[in-house]
N, C-alpha and C positions, 0 to 999 in steps of 0.2 A: 214740491209734493213727491216728486221722485226719491227725493232723500230721506220722506218719512215712511215712504212705503219700503225701502231698505231696511230702515229700522225695523220695521213691523214684521219684515220676513226674518230679521234676524232673533226677533223674539220669539216667533214659534220656533224657531229651530233649538235656540235655548231651552225654552218651556219644555218641548220633549225629551231634552237631556238629561233626564233626572237619574240613569241609571248610575250607582254608585259602585266604582271600581271594584274590580272583583277582589275577595281578601280583606277589605275594610272593616275596621272595626266599627262597630255601632255607635261610638263617638263620631266617629271621621265620616262614616254615613249621614249622620245628622248635622254635622257641620256642613257637608257637600249640598244636602238640600237646601238648606238655609242659604247658601252661597246661590245657588241658582236662582231660589226666591229672589234674594237681594238684586241681583242684576236684570232679571225680568222686569222688576218693578221699575229700577233705573231707565231700562229701553224704552218702556211704556212714557215714563217721564220725558224721555227725548223727543219720542213720536210726537206727542202732544205737544211741547215745546216749538218744533220743526212746524207742524202744521200751523199753530198761532203767527208763527215768523212770516210765512209764506203768505197765508192770507192779508197779514197787515201790510206787507210790501204791495202786494197787488191792490190792496183798496186804495193804497194810496198813489198808484201810479194809474187809476181810471180816471178820465174824465169827468166831469158834473153830470149827472143824467137831465137830457132834456125835457123841458118843462111840456106837459103833453097839452093839445087843444082843448081836451076835454077828461073828466077824471075816469079810469079806465074801469069797465065795469067787471064785476064778482063774476064767476061762473053760476048761475044760478041752483046748483046743487052746492056748491058749498057750504059751510059750515060756519058761520061765524064765531061762535062759544057754544061749548055743551055744559049742560048742567049737572050739578053735582048728582041728582037723582039718577040721571043715566051713566055717569061716572060709577057709581056704587053699583049699581046693575051688572054692569061690564066687569069691574073688577071682582064682583062676587064670583060670577062664571069662570073668569081667568083663574081666580085663587082655587076654585073646585079641581079646574083641570090641571093646575099646575101641583096641587097635593098629591092629586091621584097618580101621576108621573114619577113625582120626584120622593114623596114621605116627607118634604122639609115643609115645616110649617113656620118657620121664620126667616122673618124677611122685613124689609122697610114700607110697611103701607104707605106712609107718607108719600114717599118717594112714588109708590105704586100710582098713587092718586094725580099725583101732578102728572107724570109722565102720560098716563091714560087720557087725562084731561087732553092733551096735545093731540096726542096720536088719534083719537076720536075725531080730531077737526079734519082727517081723510078718509072719513066713513060719511058719504054722499048724506044728503037731507033723506032720501027714498029709503037709503040705509039704515039708518038709523033705528028705526022704530025695531025691526027685526033682528039687528044685528048679533043679540046675544045667542041667536038659534044658528044663527050663521057659523058666530065663534065655535059653538058645540059642536056644530056638522064638521068644521074644518078642522077640529082637534078629533073626531073620529077617524076620517079620511086620512089625517097625516099623524097618526098616532106612533107609526115606526120612527119616523122622521124626528118627531119630538123627543122620544124616548131615546134616540141615538145621539141629538144635542145635548141633553141632559146628563146622560149617562159620561160622556165626555168633560163637559164644560158646566155643568151645573154642580149643585150641592151634592159634594162627595164625589164628584166625576174625576177620571183620571188625570185630564189635564185643568182641573179647576183653577181658575187664579181671578177671584172678585176685583182684586185691584186692578186687570187689565181687561175685564168688563164684565160690569156686574149686574149687565139684563140676564146673565145665563144665572141669575141668583135670584131673582125675581119673578112673581107672575104676570106682570104686563107682556114680560118676553111671548106669550101665546098669542096675545094681540098683535104685537109687532112682526111676528111671523106670519101671522093670515095678513097683513097689511103688504110684508115685502112680497108676498106671492102673487097678490091683488093689484097694487099700485103702489108700486116703490118710489116710482119717481115724484109722486105726489108725496109719499111717506117722507123722502127726503127732503123735499121742500119745506115742510111743515117742521121737520125734526130742526134743520139747519136755521128755521128764522126763530125759533122760541126756544130750544134746549141747548146749553150751553155745555156740549159735551163734543167736541171736533171729530174724534175719531170713534166713539164708542159703539153708534150705528153702524158704522164702516166695519169693524170688528165683529161685531154683532152678525150681519148680514155675511160675512164669509163664514162663520161657524155653520150657520144656518142653510147658506147653500151647497158651502165644499166641504165643511168639516173641517176647516184650517185652524 
């Protein structure tokens, strides 16, 4: 994990090193930017691979879990599954917010539905009914933070790199920001259990919290 973190740090430095050497021709400048993009994409691949290998090694070294004497009880507030209607309502709200902040209307809606269905599992039963209003209130109070996030890493942003973290180009990112501020550990657990994207949430969380 330390090795993956070092690669992530290298990626951040390279991604910001987009300044073409002074006096260069337009053709050279295009090549320079292309090279930066190629290097950052490769670093992303290396970081992901390193985490996969580390987790596989750790899993192989762990002893088998003890069999409990009785089945563990779920939290009474946990949600086992989220219906399509609720997913669509939350996604429609997230889309309105995302488009108003970025002006972008092109994204992978199927991916949005898939991710929101998972993320809503860390919204308690009591919160589910009024979650759209909660999300809209969050977007209003966090508008400046969201604008900063998307202006740097979102569609057309100064450091936009969809291959590094696709969430900044998707409307469900608004929902993820709200959950990161509210129940970060619960979100992390649900995400790691159900979404195969080892470092995507970690990268996005850094963008949201620190602007890295």
